[in-house]
C-alpha positions in Angstrom: 129.8 118.6 165.4 126.7 116.6 166.3 125.1 114.3 163.7 121.9 115.7 162.3 119.0 113.5 161.4 116.8 114.2 158.4 113.3 112.9 159.3 112.1 113.0 155.7 114.9 110.8 154.4 114.3 107.1 154.3 117.7 106.1 155.8 121.3 107.1 156.0 124.2 104.8 156.0 125.6 106.3 159.3 122.7 105.6 161.6 120.2 103.4 159.8 118.0 102.4 162.8 117.6 105.8 164.3 117.0 107.3 160.9 114.3 104.7 160.1 112.6 105.3 163.4 112.6 109.0 162.9 111.2 108.6 159.4 108.4 106.3 160.6 107.5 108.8 163.3 107.5 111.6 160.7 105.1 109.6 158.5 102.8 108.9 161.4 102.7 112.6 162.3 102.0 113.5 158.7 99.3 110.9 158.5 97.6 112.2 161.7 97.8 115.8 160.5 96.4 115.0 157.1 93.6 112.8 158.4 92.4 115.6 160.7 92.3 118.0 157.7 90.5 115.5 155.5 87.9 114.7 158.1 87.3 118.4 158.5 86.8 118.8 154.8 84.6 115.7 154.5 82.3 116.8 157.4 81.5 120.2 155.8 77.9 120.4 154.6 77.5 120.4 150.8 76.1 123.7 149.6 74.1 123.3 146.4 73.8 126.7 144.7 71.6 127.7 141.8 74.3 127.0 139.2 74.9 123.5 140.5 71.1 122.8 140.5 70.9 124.0 137.0 73.8 121.7 135.9 72.1 118.7 137.6 68.8 119.6 135.9 70.5 119.8 132.5 72.2 116.4 133.0 68.9 114.9 133.9 67.3 116.4 130.8 70.1 115.0 128.6 69.7 111.6 130.1 65.9 111.5 129.6 66.3 112.8 126.0 68.8 110.0 125.2 66.4 107.4 126.7 63.5 108.8 124.6 65.5 108.7 121.3 
């Protein structure tokens, strides 16, 4: 039976160096996948709807009220 390698595991006692390399490759792949997704999310335009504008206006009114008090 061939030895199987778990890429998510940090290391195994049987094959430490190959397990470590596989884990580092796995982390690199996951980093690349996640960074692509996060850049896509960050590059989306921010849509300010009426409710959000109302909330911002209320926050501004509260701030100005506290300054006047």
